[in-house]
N, C-alpha and C positions, 0 to 999 in steps of 0.2 A: 863811037863810044859816047854814052850819055854823060852829061855833067849834072850832078845832083846838087841841088841847093836846099838846105834846111831853112825854110823861109817863114818870116812873120810879116804879112802884108801891111801891118800897122807900123812897122819899123822903117824909118827912112833909110838907114844903112842897108837893110835887107832889100828894099826896093831899088836902091842904087846898084847893088850887086847884081840883082836880076837884070836890070837894064844893061849893065856892062856885059853880062853873059850873052844877052841877045845881040848887042852890038858886035860881039866877037863871033856871031853866027854859031853859037854852041847849041847842040841838041840837049835841051834842058828838061830835067825831071824835077818838078817842084814838090817838095815834101813840106806841107804845112803842119809842122810838128805840134802846134797848139790844138789842131783839130784831130789829127791822127797821132795819138800818144805813142811815144817811144817806149820800148821795153828796156829792162835792165840790160839785156843782151845787145840791143841797138846802141845804147849809150856806151857800153864797154867797147863795142866795135868802133864807134866814133873816137873814143879816147885813144884807142890803139893807133888808128890811122893818123890822128892828129899828133900823136906822141905827147899827150898831156896827162897830167894828174887830174882826177875829178874836180878838185877845188879850182883848177884853172879854167874850167868850163862854166863856172858859176858866175852869174851876174850879181855881184855882191851888193849893188845899190838898189836892187828890187826890194819893195816893201816886205814881201813874203820872207825874205832872207834875214830881216832885222833880228828876229828872235834867235837865230842861229849864229849870228855874226861873231860873237865873243866865245863861242863854244868850240872845243876841240873835237872835231868829228873824224871818224875813220873814212877811208876811201869808200867803203861800202855804204856808209851813212850818207856821204855826199851823192853817191849814185842814186840811193833811195830818194833823196830830196829832188834830184833832177827828174826822176820818174814821176813823183807825186806832184811836183810843181814845174812843169815844162817851161813856164815863163822864165825860170832861172837859167835856162840854157843860153849861153852866149850865141850871138847870131850876127850875120848869117854864116853858116858853115857850108862850104862848097867842096865837093869831092869830084875828082877827075881821075879815073883809074885807081891807082894805089896811092894817090897824093890827095891831101886835104889841107884846107886853110880856113881860119876864121877871117872873114872878109871885113876887117876893121883896120884900116880903111879898105873900101872895095877894090882899090888898085892892087891889093895883095893877091887877088884872084889871078892876075896875069902871070904870076910865078908858076902856076900849076897848069895853065891851059896849053 
């Protein structure tokens, strides 16, 4: 069974998570979500498996989020933001079977492997 990582190669935590997966001899599928945009359906699936609300997947310190920070948005609007601005997606996300985790810190991945 493949282990899927939603990866941003420019992110140190994402690189650490990928290295940890390789150390654990995982068969890794890398999804560079900034290159291969996620759809609304993809994001909803991630939210379901992570058991999170859309706002919990948002990187609130990103510059692009500043204009939305003090606004009350619906779940649908948060998902639309994640589709439009994938840089807002918290990372790295790792999925193994029917389990998933945001790898911050990367050692959290060990819980699902």
